CHARMM-style PDB file with segment names, atoms N, HN, CA, C and O in Angstrom:
ATOM      1  N   MET     1     139.770  87.197  87.496  1.00  0.00      PROA
ATOM      2  CA  MET     1     141.153  87.322  87.107  1.00  0.00      PROA
ATOM      3  C   MET     1     141.948  86.172  87.730  1.00  0.00      PROA
ATOM      4  O   MET     1     141.842  85.917  88.930  1.00  0.00      PROA
ATOM      5  N   ALA     2     142.740  85.484  86.914  1.00  0.00      PROA
ATOM      6  HN  ALA     2     142.826  85.691  85.940  1.00  0.00      PROA
ATOM      7  CA  ALA     2     143.531  84.351  87.378  1.00  0.00      PROA
ATOM      8  C   ALA     2     144.737  84.832  88.185  1.00  0.00      PROA
ATOM      9  O   ALA     2     145.252  85.928  87.962  1.00  0.00      PROA
ATOM     10  N   PHE     3     145.173  84.002  89.114  1.00  0.00      PROA
ATOM     11  HN  PHE     3     144.755  83.112  89.295  1.00  0.00      PROA
ATOM     12  CA  PHE     3     146.342  84.296  89.935  1.00  0.00      PROA
ATOM     13  C   PHE     3     147.583  84.278  89.048  1.00  0.00      PROA
ATOM     14  O   PHE     3     147.785  83.332  88.287  1.00  0.00      PROA
ATOM     15  N   LYS     4     148.416  85.314  89.140  1.00  0.00      PROA
ATOM     16  HN  LYS     4     148.252  86.082  89.759  1.00  0.00      PROA
ATOM     17  CA  LYS     4     149.633  85.386  88.334  1.00  0.00      PROA
ATOM     18  C   LYS     4     150.833  85.443  89.270  1.00  0.00      PROA
ATOM     19  O   LYS     4     150.909  86.295  90.155  1.00  0.00      PROA
ATOM     20  N   LEU     5     151.775  84.517  89.059  1.00  0.00      PROA
ATOM     21  HN  LEU     5     151.714  83.825  88.340  1.00  0.00      PROA
ATOM     22  CA  LEU     5     152.985  84.497  89.865  1.00  0.00      PROA
ATOM     23  C   LEU     5     153.930  85.607  89.434  1.00  0.00      PROA
ATOM     24  O   LEU     5     154.156  85.812  88.241  1.00  0.00      PROA
ATOM     25  N   LYS     6     154.477  86.316  90.399  1.00  0.00      PROA
ATOM     26  HN  LYS     6     154.294  86.150  91.368  1.00  0.00      PROA
ATOM     27  CA  LYS     6     155.518  87.299  90.112  1.00  0.00      PROA
ATOM     28  C   LYS     6     156.794  86.542  89.755  1.00  0.00      PROA
ATOM     29  O   LYS     6     157.009  85.424  90.223  1.00  0.00      PROA
ATOM     30  N   GLU     7     157.629  87.146  88.935  1.00  0.00      PROA
ATOM     31  HN  GLU     7     157.454  88.054  88.555  1.00  0.00      PROA
ATOM     32  CA  GLU     7     158.874  86.505  88.555  1.00  0.00      PROA
ATOM     33  C   GLU     7     159.725  86.225  89.792  1.00  0.00      PROA
ATOM     34  O   GLU     7     159.845  87.062  90.686  1.00  0.00      PROA
ATOM     35  N   ASP     8     160.302  85.045  89.822  1.00  0.00      PROA
ATOM     36  HN  ASP     8     160.204  84.365  89.096  1.00  0.00      PROA
ATOM     37  CA  ASP     8     161.148  84.556  90.913  1.00  0.00      PROA
ATOM     38  C   ASP     8     160.392  84.374  92.229  1.00  0.00      PROA
ATOM     39  O   ASP     8     160.964  84.519  93.310  1.00  0.00      PROA
ATOM     40  N   HSD     9     159.094  84.053  92.124  1.00  0.00      PROA
ATOM     41  HN  HSD     9     158.630  83.935  91.247  1.00  0.00      PROA
ATOM     42  CA  HSD     9     158.244  83.742  93.273  1.00  0.00      PROA
ATOM     43  C   HSD     9     157.464  82.465  92.982  1.00  0.00      PROA
ATOM     44  O   HSD     9     157.264  82.096  91.824  1.00  0.00      PROA
ATOM     45  N   GLY    10     157.030  81.800  94.039  1.00  0.00      PROA
ATOM     46  HN  GLY    10     157.192  82.100  94.979  1.00  0.00      PROA
ATOM     47  CA  GLY    10     156.229  80.598  93.888  1.00  0.00      PROA
ATOM     48  C   GLY    10     155.288  80.419  95.060  1.00  0.00      PROA
ATOM     49  O   GLY    10     155.338  81.168  96.036  1.00  0.00      PROA
ATOM     50  N   SER    11     154.424  79.413  94.952  1.00  0.00      PROA
ATOM     51  HN  SER    11     154.383  78.805  94.160  1.00  0.00      PROA
ATOM     52  CA  SER    11     153.459  79.106  96.010  1.00  0.00      PROA
ATOM     53  C   SER    11     153.280  77.606  96.106  1.00  0.00      PROA
ATOM     54  O   SER    11     153.275  76.906  95.093  1.00  0.00      PROA
ATOM     55  N   LEU    12     153.131  77.114  97.332  1.00  0.00      PROA
ATOM     56  HN  LEU    12     153.135  77.683  98.154  1.00  0.00      PROA
ATOM     57  CA  LEU    12     152.798  75.722  97.596  1.00  0.00      PROA
ATOM     58  C   LEU    12     151.465  75.679  98.323  1.00  0.00      PROA
ATOM     59  O   LEU    12     151.206  76.504  99.199  1.00  0.00      PROA
ATOM     60  N   TRP    13     150.620  74.723  97.965  1.00  0.00      PROA
ATOM     61  HN  TRP    13     150.831  74.053  97.254  1.00  0.00      PROA
ATOM     62  CA  TRP    13     149.301  74.575  98.550  1.00  0.00      PROA
ATOM     63  C   TRP    13     149.130  73.140  99.015  1.00  0.00      PROA
ATOM     64  O   TRP    13     149.693  72.222  98.419  1.00  0.00      PROA
ATOM     65  N   HSD    14     148.363  72.940 100.067  1.00  0.00      PROA
ATOM     66  HN  HSD    14     147.906  73.685 100.551  1.00  0.00      PROA
ATOM     67  CA  HSD    14     148.078  71.596 100.563  1.00  0.00      PROA
ATOM     68  C   HSD    14     147.433  70.786  99.439  1.00  0.00      PROA
ATOM     69  O   HSD    14     146.480  71.247  98.810  1.00  0.00      PROA
ATOM     70  N   ASN    15     147.947  69.582  99.185  1.00  0.00      PROA
ATOM     71  HN  ASN    15     148.720  69.207  99.696  1.00  0.00      PROA
ATOM     72  CA  ASN    15     147.444  68.723  98.114  1.00  0.00      PROA
ATOM     73  C   ASN    15     146.203  67.979  98.597  1.00  0.00      PROA
ATOM     74  O   ASN    15     146.306  66.966  99.289  1.00  0.00      PROA
ATOM     75  N   GLU    16     145.045  68.484  98.231  1.00  0.00      PROA
ATOM     76  HN  GLU    16     144.961  69.307  97.670  1.00  0.00      PROA
ATOM     77  CA  GLU    16     143.780  67.869  98.642  1.00  0.00      PROA
ATOM     78  C   GLU    16     143.453  66.629  97.816  1.00  0.00      PROA
ATOM     79  O   GLU    16     142.509  65.907  98.136  1.00  0.00      PROA
ATOM     80  N   ASN    17     144.230  66.372  96.745  1.00  0.00      PROA
ATOM     81  HN  ASN    17     144.996  66.958  96.485  1.00  0.00      PROA
ATOM     82  CA  ASN    17     143.983  65.217  95.873  1.00  0.00      PROA
ATOM     83  C   ASN    17     144.958  64.078  96.142  1.00  0.00      PROA
ATOM     84  O   ASN    17     145.031  63.145  95.343  1.00  0.00      PROA
ATOM     85  N   LYS    18     145.702  64.123  97.232  1.00  0.00      PROA
ATOM     86  HN  LYS    18     145.642  64.881  97.881  1.00  0.00      PROA
ATOM     87  CA  LYS    18     146.676  63.077  97.543  1.00  0.00      PROA
ATOM     88  C   LYS    18     145.935  61.772  97.820  1.00  0.00      PROA
ATOM     89  O   LYS    18     145.103  61.697  98.725  1.00  0.00      PROA
ATOM     90  N   SER    19     146.249  60.741  97.026  1.00  0.00      PROA
ATOM     91  HN  SER    19     146.924  60.802  96.291  1.00  0.00      PROA
ATOM     92  CA  SER    19     145.587  59.453  97.211  1.00  0.00      PROA
ATOM     93  C   SER    19     146.576  58.321  97.482  1.00  0.00      PROA
ATOM     94  O   SER    19     146.156  57.210  97.807  1.00  0.00      PROA
ATOM     95  N   LYS    20     147.884  58.578  97.356  1.00  0.00      PROA
ATOM     96  HN  LYS    20     148.224  59.481  97.092  1.00  0.00      PROA
ATOM     97  CA  LYS    20     148.919  57.578  97.641  1.00  0.00      PROA
ATOM     98  C   LYS    20     150.001  58.217  98.494  1.00  0.00      PROA
ATOM     99  O   LYS    20     150.196  59.432  98.450  1.00  0.00      PROA
ATOM    100  N   ASP    21     150.705  57.401  99.270  1.00  0.00      PROA
ATOM    101  HN  ASP    21     150.547  56.414  99.305  1.00  0.00      PROA
ATOM    102  CA  ASP    21     151.761  57.907 100.149  1.00  0.00      PROA
ATOM    103  C   ASP    21     152.866  58.637  99.396  1.00  0.00      PROA
ATOM    104  O   ASP    21     153.455  59.579  99.925  1.00  0.00      PROA
ATOM    105  N   ASN    22     153.156  58.207  98.154  1.00  0.00      PROA
ATOM    106  HN  ASN    22     152.677  57.442  97.725  1.00  0.00      PROA
ATOM    107  CA  ASN    22     154.247  58.850  97.414  1.00  0.00      PROA
ATOM    108  C   ASN    22     153.825  60.144  96.721  1.00  0.00      PROA
ATOM    109  O   ASN    22     154.675  60.832  96.155  1.00  0.00      PROA
ATOM    110  N   HSD    23     152.544  60.494  96.749  1.00  0.00      PROA
ATOM    111  HN  HSD    23     151.854  59.935  97.209  1.00  0.00      PROA
ATOM    112  CA  HSD    23     152.100  61.778  96.197  1.00  0.00      PROA
ATOM    113  C   HSD    23     152.556  62.896  97.125  1.00  0.00      PROA
ATOM    114  O   HSD    23     152.643  62.696  98.337  1.00  0.00      PROA
ATOM    115  N   PRO    24     152.851  64.075  96.570  1.00  0.00      PROA
ATOM    116  CA  PRO    24     153.306  65.181  97.424  1.00  0.00      PROA
ATOM    117  C   PRO    24     152.221  65.656  98.389  1.00  0.00      PROA
ATOM    118  O   PRO    24     151.028  65.610  98.088  1.00  0.00      PROA
ATOM    119  N   ASP    25     152.673  66.116  99.562  1.00  0.00      PROA
ATOM    120  HN  ASP    25     153.642  66.154  99.807  1.00  0.00      PROA
ATOM    121  CA  ASP    25     151.759  66.698 100.544  1.00  0.00      PROA
ATOM    122  C   ASP    25     151.333  68.098 100.114  1.00  0.00      PROA
ATOM    123  O   ASP    25     150.250  68.566 100.468  1.00  0.00      PROA
ATOM    124  N   TYR    26     152.197  68.761  99.347  1.00  0.00      PROA
ATOM    125  HN  TYR    26     153.077  68.381  99.059  1.00  0.00      PROA
ATOM    126  CA  TYR    26     151.934  70.114  98.860  1.00  0.00      PROA
ATOM    127  C   TYR    26     152.286  70.167  97.380  1.00  0.00      PROA
ATOM    128  O   TYR    26     153.234  69.516  96.942  1.00  0.00      PROA
ATOM    129  N   THR    27     151.526  70.936  96.610  1.00  0.00      PROA
ATOM    130  HN  THR    27     150.756  71.465  96.966  1.00  0.00      PROA
ATOM    131  CA  THR    27     151.822  71.153  95.200  1.00  0.00      PROA
ATOM    132  C   THR    27     151.730  72.638  94.905  1.00  0.00      PROA
ATOM    133  O   THR    27     151.091  73.390  95.641  1.00  0.00      PROA
ATOM    134  N   GLY    28     152.367  73.049  93.835  1.00  0.00      PROA
ATOM    135  HN  GLY    28     152.886  72.438  93.237  1.00  0.00      PROA
ATOM    136  CA  GLY    28     152.306  74.458  93.468  1.00  0.00      PROA
ATOM    137  C   GLY    28     153.127  74.740  92.233  1.00  0.00      PROA
ATOM    138  O   GLY    28     153.499  73.834  91.488  1.00  0.00      PROA
ATOM    139  N   LYS    29     153.400  76.008  92.032  1.00  0.00      PROA
ATOM    140  HN  LYS    29     153.097  76.744  92.637  1.00  0.00      PROA
ATOM    141  CA  LYS    29     154.157  76.467  90.873  1.00  0.00      PROA
ATOM    142  C   LYS    29     155.121  77.555  91.304  1.00  0.00      PROA
ATOM    143  O   LYS    29     154.932  78.218  92.324  1.00  0.00      PROA
ATOM    144  N   ILE    30     156.170  77.721  90.489  1.00  0.00      PROA
ATOM    145  HN  ILE    30     156.324  77.183  89.661  1.00  0.00      PROA
ATOM    146  CA  ILE    30     157.153  78.768  90.717  1.00  0.00      PROA
ATOM    147  C   ILE    30     157.521  79.384  89.369  1.00  0.00      PROA
ATOM    148  O   ILE    30     157.596  78.690  88.355  1.00  0.00      PROA
ATOM    149  N   ASN    31     157.746  80.685  89.373  1.00  0.00      PROA
ATOM    150  HN  ASN    31     157.685  81.249  90.197  1.00  0.00      PROA
ATOM    151  CA  ASN    31     158.148  81.417  88.177  1.00  0.00      PROA
ATOM    152  C   ASN    31     159.627  81.757  88.323  1.00  0.00      PROA
ATOM    153  O   ASN    31     160.001  82.605  89.134  1.00  0.00      PROA
ATOM    154  N   VAL    32     160.465  81.086  87.529  1.00  0.00      PROA
ATOM    155  HN  VAL    32     160.161  80.397  86.870  1.00  0.00      PROA
ATOM    156  CA  VAL    32     161.908  81.311  87.585  1.00  0.00      PROA
ATOM    157  C   VAL    32     162.344  81.936  86.262  1.00  0.00      PROA
ATOM    158  O   VAL    32     162.365  81.267  85.229  1.00  0.00      PROA
ATOM    159  N   GLY    33     162.689  83.208  86.300  1.00  0.00      PROA
ATOM    160  HN  GLY    33     162.673  83.752  87.139  1.00  0.00      PROA
ATOM    161  CA  GLY    33     163.130  83.893  85.084  1.00  0.00      PROA
ATOM    162  C   GLY    33     162.094  83.894  83.988  1.00  0.00      PROA
ATOM    163  O   GLY    33     162.445  83.887  82.808  1.00  0.00      PROA
ATOM    164  N   GLY    34     160.816  83.904  84.350  1.00  0.00      PROA
ATOM    165  HN  GLY    34     160.531  83.910  85.308  1.00  0.00      PROA
ATOM    166  CA  GLY    34     159.735  83.917  83.373  1.00  0.00      PROA
ATOM    167  C   GLY    34     159.272  82.535  82.947  1.00  0.00      PROA
ATOM    168  O   GLY    34     158.335  82.416  82.157  1.00  0.00      PROA
ATOM    169  N   VAL    35     159.912  81.482  83.457  1.00  0.00      PROA
ATOM    170  HN  VAL    35     160.673  81.578  84.099  1.00  0.00      PROA
ATOM    171  CA  VAL    35     159.527  80.105  83.144  1.00  0.00      PROA
ATOM    172  C   VAL    35     158.743  79.533  84.323  1.00  0.00      PROA
ATOM    173  O   VAL    35     159.232  79.541  85.453  1.00  0.00      PROA
ATOM    174  N   ILE    36     157.532  79.039  84.070  1.00  0.00      PROA
ATOM    175  HN  ILE    36     157.134  79.033  83.153  1.00  0.00      PROA
ATOM    176  CA  ILE    36     156.694  78.467  85.111  1.00  0.00      PROA
ATOM    177  C   ILE    36     157.034  76.987  85.264  1.00  0.00      PROA
ATOM    178  O   ILE    36     156.973  76.230  84.295  1.00  0.00      PROA
ATOM    179  N   LEU    37     157.393  76.576  86.485  1.00  0.00      PROA
ATOM    180  HN  LEU    37     157.443  77.191  87.272  1.00  0.00      PROA
ATOM    181  CA  LEU    37     157.720  75.198  86.806  1.00  0.00      PROA
ATOM    182  C   LEU    37     156.787  74.696  87.899  1.00  0.00      PROA
ATOM    183  O   LEU    37     156.240  75.482  88.673  1.00  0.00      PROA
ATOM    184  N   GLU    38     156.610  73.377  87.954  1.00  0.00      PROA
ATOM    185  HN  GLU    38     157.055  72.739  87.325  1.00  0.00      PROA
ATOM    186  CA  GLU    38     155.756  72.780  88.981  1.00  0.00      PROA
ATOM    187  C   GLU    38     156.583  72.402  90.205  1.00  0.00      PROA
ATOM    188  O   GLU    38     157.753  72.036  90.093  1.00  0.00      PROA
ATOM    189  N   LEU    39     155.953  72.498  91.374  1.00  0.00      PROA
ATOM    190  HN  LEU    39     155.003  72.795  91.464  1.00  0.00      PROA
ATOM    191  CA  LEU    39     156.591  72.151  92.637  1.00  0.00      PROA
ATOM    192  C   LEU    39     155.827  71.023  93.315  1.00  0.00      PROA
ATOM    193  O   LEU    39     154.602  70.944  93.221  1.00  0.00      PROA
ATOM    194  N   GLY    40     156.553  70.162  93.989  1.00  0.00      PROA
ATOM    195  HN  GLY    40     157.548  70.226  94.066  1.00  0.00      PROA
ATOM    196  CA  GLY    40     155.969  69.152  94.859  1.00  0.00      PROA
ATOM    197  C   GLY    40     156.693  69.228  96.186  1.00  0.00      PROA
ATOM    198  O   GLY    40     157.911  69.405  96.212  1.00  0.00      PROA
ATOM    199  N   GLY    41     155.979  69.100  97.281  1.00  0.00      PROA
ATOM    200  HN  GLY    41     154.989  68.957  97.259  1.00  0.00      PROA
ATOM    201  CA  GLY    41     156.594  69.170  98.601  1.00  0.00      PROA
ATOM    202  C   GLY    41     156.123  68.024  99.481  1.00  0.00      PROA
ATOM    203  O   GLY    41     154.931  67.724  99.540  1.00  0.00      PROA
ATOM    204  N   TRP    42     157.069  67.384 100.167  1.00  0.00      PROA
ATOM    205  HN  TRP    42     158.037  67.627 100.119  1.00  0.00      PROA
ATOM    206  CA  TRP    42     156.779  66.260 101.055  1.00  0.00      PROA
ATOM    207  C   TRP    42     157.214  66.588 102.474  1.00  0.00      PROA
ATOM    208  O   TRP    42     158.333  67.056 102.688  1.00  0.00      PROA
ATOM    209  N   LYS    43     156.329  66.344 103.456  1.00  0.00      PROA
ATOM    210  HN  LYS    43     155.421  65.964 103.281  1.00  0.00      PROA
ATOM    211  CA  LYS    43     156.683  66.509 104.865  1.00  0.00      PROA
ATOM    212  C   LYS    43     157.588  65.346 105.251  1.00  0.00      PROA
ATOM    213  O   LYS    43     157.237  64.186 105.037  1.00  0.00      PROA
ATOM    214  N   ASN    44     158.747  65.652 105.816  1.00  0.00      PROA
ATOM    215  HN  ASN    44     159.032  66.594 105.990  1.00  0.00      PROA
ATOM    216  CA  ASN    44     159.717  64.641 106.226  1.00  0.00      PROA
ATOM    217  C   ASN    44     160.200  64.915 107.635  1.00  0.00      PROA
ATOM    218  O   ASN    44     159.949  65.979 108.201  1.00  0.00      PROA
ATOM    219  N   GLU    45     160.899  63.938 108.191  1.00  0.00      PROA
ATOM    220  HN  GLU    45     161.104  63.074 107.731  1.00  0.00      PROA
ATOM    221  CA  GLU    45     161.463  64.084 109.524  1.00  0.00      PROA
ATOM    222  C   GLU    45     162.876  63.499 109.532  1.00  0.00      PROA
ATOM    223  O   GLU    45     163.110  62.416 108.994  1.00  0.00      PROA
ATOM    224  N   THR    46     163.816  64.223 110.147  1.00  0.00      PROA
ATOM    225  HN  THR    46     163.626  65.102 110.584  1.00  0.00      PROA
ATOM    226  CA  THR    46     165.188  63.728 110.264  1.00  0.00      PROA
ATOM    227  C   THR    46     165.266  62.654 111.340  1.00  0.00      PROA
ATOM    228  O   THR    46     164.313  62.442 112.090  1.00  0.00      PROA
ATOM    229  N   LYS    47     166.401  61.982 111.410  1.00  0.00      PROA
ATOM    230  HN  LYS    47     167.176  62.153 110.801  1.00  0.00      PROA
ATOM    231  CA  LYS    47     166.609  60.969 112.451  1.00  0.00      PROA
ATOM    232  C   LYS    47     166.541  61.581 113.842  1.00  0.00      PROA
ATOM    233  O   LYS    47     166.223  60.897 114.814  1.00  0.00      PROA
ATOM    234  N   ASP    48     166.843  62.882 113.935  1.00  0.00      PROA
ATOM    235  HN  ASP    48     167.101  63.438 113.145  1.00  0.00      PROA
ATOM    236  CA  ASP    48     166.784  63.594 115.219  1.00  0.00      PROA
ATOM    237  C   ASP    48     165.382  64.072 115.564  1.00  0.00      PROA
ATOM    238  O   ASP    48     165.177  64.663 116.625  1.00  0.00      PROA
ATOM    239  N   GLY    49     164.407  63.825 114.682  1.00  0.00      PROA
ATOM    240  HN  GLY    49     164.574  63.345 113.820  1.00  0.00      PROA
ATOM    241  CA  GLY    49     163.026  64.211 114.946  1.00  0.00      PROA
ATOM    242  C   GLY    49     162.657  65.604 114.481  1.00  0.00      PROA
ATOM    243  O   GLY    49     161.558  66.072 114.777  1.00  0.00      PROA
ATOM    244  N   LYS    50     163.548  66.287 113.753  1.00  0.00      PROA
ATOM    245  HN  LYS    50     164.441  65.906 113.513  1.00  0.00      PROA
ATOM    246  CA  LYS    50     163.238  67.623 113.241  1.00  0.00      PROA
ATOM    247  C   LYS    50     162.473  67.480 111.925  1.00  0.00      PROA
ATOM    248  O   LYS    50     162.827  66.667 111.071  1.00  0.00      PROA
ATOM    249  N   THR    51     161.434  68.274 111.780  1.00  0.00      PROA
ATOM    250  HN  THR    51     161.147  68.935 112.474  1.00  0.00      PROA
ATOM    251  CA  THR    51     160.633  68.213 110.558  1.00  0.00      PROA
ATOM    252  C   THR    51     161.161  69.190 109.518  1.00  0.00      PROA
ATOM    253  O   THR    51     161.698  70.248 109.846  1.00  0.00      PROA
ATOM    254  N   TYR    52     160.993  68.808 108.255  1.00  0.00      PROA
ATOM    255  HN  TYR    52     160.557  67.949 107.988  1.00  0.00      PROA
ATOM    256  CA  TYR    52     161.370  69.679 107.140  1.00  0.00      PROA
ATOM    257  C   TYR    52     160.507  69.347 105.936  1.00  0.00      PROA
ATOM    258  O   TYR    52     159.823  68.324 105.912  1.00  0.00      PROA
ATOM    259  N   LEU    53     160.546  70.211 104.948  1.00  0.00      PROA
ATOM    260  HN  LEU    53     161.102  71.042 104.968  1.00  0.00      PROA
ATOM    261  CA  LEU    53     159.780  70.031 103.728  1.00  0.00      PROA
ATOM    262  C   LEU    53     160.750  69.769 102.585  1.00  0.00      PROA
ATOM    263  O   LEU    53     161.550  70.637 102.235  1.00  0.00      PROA
ATOM    264  N   GLY    54     160.681  68.567 101.997  1.00  0.00      PROA
ATOM    265  HN  GLY    54     160.030  67.862 102.281  1.00  0.00      PROA
ATOM    266  CA  GLY    54     161.489  68.229 100.827  1.00  0.00      PROA
ATOM    267  C   GLY    54     160.773  68.728  99.582  1.00  0.00      PROA
ATOM    268  O   GLY    54     159.559  68.566  99.455  1.00  0.00      PROA
ATOM    269  N   ILE    55     161.511  69.330  98.670  1.00  0.00      PROA
ATOM    270  HN  ILE    55     162.497  69.462  98.774  1.00  0.00      PROA
ATOM    271  CA  ILE    55     160.919  69.967  97.491  1.00  0.00      PROA
ATOM    272  C   ILE    55     161.447  69.327  96.210  1.00  0.00      PROA
ATOM    273  O   ILE    55     162.626  68.982  96.125  1.00  0.00      PROA
ATOM    274  N   LYS    56     160.575  69.170  95.216  1.00  0.00      PROA
ATOM    275  HN  LYS    56     159.618  69.451  95.285  1.00  0.00      PROA
ATOM    276  CA  LYS    56     160.968  68.726  93.884  1.00  0.00      PROA
ATOM    277  C   LYS    56     160.439  69.736  92.876  1.00  0.00      PROA
ATOM    278  O   LYS    56     159.286  70.160  92.958  1.00  0.00      PROA
ATOM    279  N   VAL    57     161.289  70.123  91.919  1.00  0.00      PROA
ATOM    280  HN  VAL    57     162.226  69.779  91.852  1.00  0.00      PROA
ATOM    281  CA  VAL    57     160.915  71.046  90.853  1.00  0.00      PROA
ATOM    282  C   VAL    57     160.894  70.256  89.553  1.00  0.00      PROA
ATOM    283  O   VAL    57     161.811  69.477  89.289  1.00  0.00      PROA
ATOM    284  N   SER    58     159.861  70.446  88.736  1.00  0.00      PROA
ATOM    285  HN  SER    58     159.117  71.078  88.950  1.00  0.00      PROA
ATOM    286  CA  SER    58     159.772  69.715  87.473  1.00  0.00      PROA
ATOM    287  C   SER    58     159.118  70.565  86.399  1.00  0.00      PROA
ATOM    288  O   SER    58     158.439  71.553  86.680  1.00  0.00      PROA
ATOM    289  N   GLU    59     159.345  70.150  85.158  1.00  0.00      PROA
ATOM    290  HN  GLU    59     159.896  69.348  84.930  1.00  0.00      PROA
ATOM    291  CA  GLU    59     158.684  70.784  84.020  1.00  0.00      PROA
ATOM    292  C   GLU    59     157.182  70.523  84.150  1.00  0.00      PROA
ATOM    293  O   GLU    59     156.784  69.479  84.666  1.00  0.00      PROA
ATOM    294  N   PRO    60     156.341  71.459  83.689  1.00  0.00      PROA
ATOM    295  CA  PRO    60     154.894  71.225  83.742  1.00  0.00      PROA
ATOM    296  C   PRO    60     154.510  69.998  82.916  1.00  0.00      PROA
ATOM    297  O   PRO    60     155.010  69.800  81.809  1.00  0.00      PROA
ATOM    298  N   MET    61     153.620  69.184  83.468  1.00  0.00      PROA
ATOM    299  HN  MET    61     153.213  69.345  84.367  1.00  0.00      PROA
ATOM    300  CA  MET    61     153.125  68.023  82.741  1.00  0.00      PROA
ATOM    301  C   MET    61     152.053  68.470  81.766  1.00  0.00      PROA
ATOM    302  O   MET    61     151.235  69.335  82.081  1.00  0.00      PROA
ATOM    303  N   GLU    62     152.061  67.870  80.566  1.00  0.00      PROA
ATOM    304  HN  GLU    62     152.725  67.167  80.311  1.00  0.00      PROA
ATOM    305  CA  GLU    62     151.025  68.192  79.595  1.00  0.00      PROA
ATOM    306  C   GLU    62     149.714  67.572  80.045  1.00  0.00      PROA
ATOM    307  O   GLU    62     149.671  66.424  80.488  1.00  0.00      PROA
ATOM    308  N   LYS    63     148.646  68.349  79.925  1.00  0.00      PROA
ATOM    309  HN  LYS    63     148.681  69.282  79.565  1.00  0.00      PROA
ATOM    310  CA  LYS    63     147.335  67.849  80.308  1.00  0.00      PROA
ATOM    311  C   LYS    63     146.796  66.994  79.173  1.00  0.00      PROA
ATOM    312  O   LYS    63     146.883  67.364  78.002  1.00  0.00      PROA
ATOM    313  N   LYS    64     146.229  65.830  79.542  1.00  0.00      PROA
ATOM    314  HN  LYS    64     146.158  65.530  80.493  1.00  0.00      PROA
ATOM    315  CA  LYS    64     145.649  64.941  78.548  1.00  0.00      PROA
ATOM    316  C   LYS    64     144.289  65.477  78.138  1.00  0.00      PROA
ATOM    317  O   LYS    64     143.495  65.898  78.979  1.00  0.00      PROA
ATOM    318  N   SER    65     144.031  65.457  76.855  1.00  0.00      PROA
ATOM    319  HN  SER    65     144.675  65.115  76.172  1.00  0.00      PROA
ATOM    320  CA  SER    65     142.749  65.915  76.332  1.00  0.00      PROA
ATOM    321  C   SER    65     141.761  64.760  76.347  1.00  0.00      PROA
ATOM    322  O   SER    65     142.053  63.691  75.809  1.00  0.00      PROA
ATOM    323  N   SER    66     140.612  64.955  76.947  1.00  0.00      PROA
ATOM    324  HN  SER    66     140.375  65.822  77.384  1.00  0.00      PROA
ATOM    325  CA  SER    66     139.584  63.919  76.977  1.00  0.00      PROA
ATOM    326  C   SER    66     138.654  64.021  75.780  1.00  0.00      PROA
ATOM    327  O   SER    66     137.763  63.189  75.608  1.00  0.00      PROA
ATOM    328  N   SER    67     138.862  65.051  74.939  1.00  0.00      PROA
ATOM    329  HN  SER    67     139.586  65.727  75.078  1.00  0.00      PROA
ATOM    330  CA  SER    67     137.971  65.242  73.801  1.00  0.00      PROA
ATOM    331  C   SER    67     138.412  64.479  72.576  1.00  0.00      PROA
ATOM    332  O   SER    67     137.732  64.517  71.551  1.00  0.00      PROA
ATOM    333  N   GLY    68     139.571  63.764  72.656  1.00  0.00      PROA
ATOM    334  HN  GLY    68     140.124  63.733  73.489  1.00  0.00      PROA
ATOM    335  CA  GLY    68     140.043  63.010  71.513  1.00  0.00      PROA
ATOM    336  C   GLY    68     140.556  63.904  70.411  1.00  0.00      PROA
ATOM    337  O   GLY    68     140.447  63.566  69.233  1.00  0.00      PROA
ATOM    338  N   GLY    69     141.119  65.052  70.783  1.00  0.00      PROA
ATOM    339  HN  GLY    69     141.207  65.327  71.741  1.00  0.00      PROA
ATOM    340  CA  GLY    69     141.614  66.006  69.803  1.00  0.00      PROA
ATOM    341  C   GLY    69     142.827  65.497  69.075  1.00  0.00      PROA
ATOM    342  O   GLY    69     143.372  64.447  69.417  1.00  0.00      PROA
ATOM    343  N   ASP    70     143.256  66.236  68.070  1.00  0.00      PROA
ATOM    344  HN  ASP    70     142.814  67.089  67.792  1.00  0.00      PROA
ATOM    345  CA  ASP    70     144.374  65.861  67.233  1.00  0.00      PROA
ATOM    346  C   ASP    70     145.680  66.051  67.994  1.00  0.00      PROA
ATOM    347  O   ASP    70     146.037  67.172  68.356  1.00  0.00      PROA
ATOM    348  N   ASP    71     146.395  64.948  68.235  1.00  0.00      PROA
ATOM    349  HN  ASP    71     146.106  64.038  67.941  1.00  0.00      PROA
ATOM    350  CA  ASP    71     147.671  65.026  68.939  1.00  0.00      PROA
ATOM    351  C   ASP    71     148.833  64.897  67.968  1.00  0.00      PROA
ATOM    352  O   ASP    71     149.972  64.728  68.403  1.00  0.00      PROA
ATOM    353  N   GLY    72     148.580  64.971  66.667  1.00  0.00      PROA
ATOM    354  HN  GLY    72     147.655  65.109  66.314  1.00  0.00      PROA
ATOM    355  CA  GLY    72     149.622  64.871  65.671  1.00  0.00      PROA
ATOM    356  C   GLY    72     149.905  63.442  65.250  1.00  0.00      PROA
ATOM    357  O   GLY    72     150.695  63.219  64.332  1.00  0.00      PROA
ATOM    358  N   SER    73     149.283  62.472  65.896  1.00  0.00      PROA
ATOM    359  HN  SER    73     148.642  62.653  66.641  1.00  0.00      PROA
ATOM    360  CA  SER    73     149.479  61.064  65.554  1.00  0.00      PROA
ATOM    361  C   SER    73     148.633  60.710  64.355  1.00  0.00      PROA
ATOM    362  O   SER    73     147.481  61.132  64.260  1.00  0.00      PROA
ATOM    363  N   PRO    74     149.207  59.916  63.410  1.00  0.00      PROA
ATOM    364  CA  PRO    74     148.408  59.532  62.237  1.00  0.00      PROA
ATOM    365  C   PRO    74     147.373  58.468  62.543  1.00  0.00      PROA
ATOM    366  O   PRO    74     146.567  58.139  61.673  1.00  0.00      PROA
ATOM    367  N   PHE    75     147.368  57.916  63.750  1.00  0.00      PROA
ATOM    368  HN  PHE    75     148.023  58.183  64.456  1.00  0.00      PROA
ATOM    369  CA  PHE    75     146.423  56.835  64.086  1.00  0.00      PROA
ATOM    370  C   PHE    75     145.354  57.284  65.029  1.00  0.00      PROA
ATOM    371  OT1 PHE    75     144.489  56.492  65.404  1.00  0.00      PROA
TER     372      PHE     75
END
């Protein structure tokens, strides 16, 4: 059974696929009013040395098909 997010809840997980500094340290998803959105989180530090997690919310990215399926393009 796949993990299902409860409405108005989300989860962040350590990004084990981070290969560049600008990639998020944490990735996950959140369910807001029944809409699933993607999360990215970056570990940051203030000028005073306090740590915090910066968060970005975005629409889910479409997964690219490697099978060469029909994408609606005539070419």
